[in-house]
N, C-alpha and C positions, 0 to 999 in steps of 0.2 A: 644215201647212194645217189650218185649223179645221174641225170637223165642222159648224158652223153658218155659213152664208154671211153675210157682213157686209152692212150696208145702205149703198148708194151715197149720195153727198151730195145727189143730186137728189130722193131720196125721204124726206128727213128734215125735221124742223121747224127753226125759226129758231135755237133754242139749240144744237142738235146741229151745224148748219152752222157756227155761230160757233166751236164747240169744234173741229170738223174743221179749220177755217182756222187756228186758233191752234196746233193740234198740227202741222199741216203746216209752219207757219212755224218752230216750235221744232225739230222733228225731221226735217224734209225730206219726210215722208210721214205719213199717218194710220195709227197702229198698229192692227193687227187686233183687239185686245181692245176698242178704242173703237168700231169698226164693229159688233162683235157686241153690245156693251152698248147700242147705239143702238136695238135692238129694243124695249126698254122705257124710255121717257123718264124715269121716276122713278128707276130704278136707275142710268141714265146720269147723272142730276143728282147722286145721292148719291155716285157714284164720282168725279165731277168735283169735288164739294165736298171729298171726302176728299183727293184729289190736291192741290188748291189749298191746303188747310190744312196738309198734310204739307210742302209746299214752303215755306210761310210760317213753319213752326216754327223757332225760333231757340235752343232750349234745348240742342240737340246740334249740334256742329260739322258743317258741310255735308259735309266729307270723310268723317266717321264715318257719316253717314246714307247716303251713297253706298256705302260699304263694307258696311253692313248690308243694303242693298237687293241688292247683288251676291251676298252670302252667301245671302240668302233665295231669290234666283232660282236659284242653284246647287243648293240643297237640293231645290227642287221640280222642277228640270230645265227651267226656262224658257229658251227660245232667245234672249231679248232681252238 
């Protein structure tokens, strides 16, 4: 559980609501980090742009990107 409470969809702006809907469609639920980042709209936009561009990158094989993400999550102790 996060120390900061996430923002529910009803209290967010239009961009964040769209991102919540997209995340729910892709993952089945809205991830906790996205709810926490929604406290600051500019940081949320920057994070969303980073994730979008990271997903669109084609220089590295998708399987290798997933493996790198898994290794990074393991190193920092991420539960996702």
